[in-house]
C-alpha positions as CSV (number, residue, x, y, z in Angstrom):
1,M,139.2,135.8,69.5
2,R,142.4,135.0,71.5
3,I,140.9,133.7,75.1
4,L,140.3,130.1,74.4
5,V,137.6,128.2,76.8
6,N,138.8,124.6,77.1
7,L,135.4,123.6,78.9
8,D,135.1,120.4,76.9
9,I,138.4,119.3,77.9
10,M,137.7,119.6,81.3
11,M,134.2,118.0,81.0
12,A,135.7,115.1,79.6
13,K,138.3,114.9,82.3
14,R,135.7,115.0,84.8
15,R,133.2,112.8,83.0
16,V,130.6,115.2,82.8
17,S,127.8,115.6,80.6
18,A,126.5,119.3,79.3
19,G,123.0,118.6,80.7
20,D,124.3,118.0,84.1
21,L,126.9,120.8,84.4
22,A,124.3,123.0,83.1
23,A,122.2,122.1,85.3
24,R,124.7,122.6,88.5
25,V,126.2,126.0,87.3
26,G,122.7,127.1,87.2
27,I,122.8,128.7,83.5
28,T,120.9,126.9,80.0
29,P,122.5,124.1,78.1
30,A,122.3,127.0,75.3
31,N,124.9,129.2,77.3
32,L,126.7,126.1,78.0
33,S,127.2,125.1,74.4
34,I,127.9,128.9,73.2
35,L,130.8,128.9,76.4
36,K,132.1,125.5,75.4
37,N,132.5,126.0,71.5
38,N,134.2,129.2,72.2
39,K,131.7,132.0,70.7
40,A,131.3,133.7,74.1
41,K,132.1,137.4,74.1
42,A,132.4,137.6,77.9
43,I,132.1,135.3,80.7
44,R,130.5,136.8,83.9
45,F,132.5,135.8,87.1
46,S,129.5,134.0,88.8
47,T,129.6,131.9,86.1
48,L,132.9,131.3,85.9
49,E,133.0,130.7,90.3
50,A,130.2,128.1,89.3
51,L,132.3,126.1,86.9
52,C,134.7,126.1,88.6
53,E,133.4,124.9,91.8
54,A,131.2,122.1,89.8
55,L,134.2,121.3,88.1
56,D,136.9,120.9,91.1
57,C,139.0,123.1,88.8
58,Q,140.6,126.6,88.6
59,P,140.1,129.4,85.9
60,G,143.0,128.6,84.0
61,D,142.5,125.5,83.5
62,L,139.0,126.6,82.2
63,L,140.7,129.4,79.9
64,E,143.5,130.0,77.8
65,F,145.2,132.6,76.0
66,D,146.4,131.8,72.4
67,S,149.1,134.2,71.4
68,K,149.2,133.2,68.0
69,T,145.3,134.2,67.1
70,E,145.7,137.6,65.8
71,G,143.2,139.5,68.2
72,T,140.1,141.4,67.1
73,S,139.5,143.4,70.4
74,K,141.1,146.9,70.1
75,K,142.8,148.6,72.9
76,T,141.0,151.7,73.8
77,G,142.5,154.2,76.8
78,G,142.0,153.4,80.1
79,V,144.2,151.3,82.3
């Protein structure tokens, strides 16, 4: 996957536990773990917004494009 989720870094900077963040955001600890461990295939904007609000950060603080890793998605037609 070429998009990395740096949630663990921001959680450490803000000194927020996984359980506390999951409760604030309104997702299960299991789903937070999937995000934190870069296992997620997608994220809802509403979840991203809630994470940014809870951690007082911008989406770019949580998401990173890794150009060195070969992507798994294939471009399909359309815009």
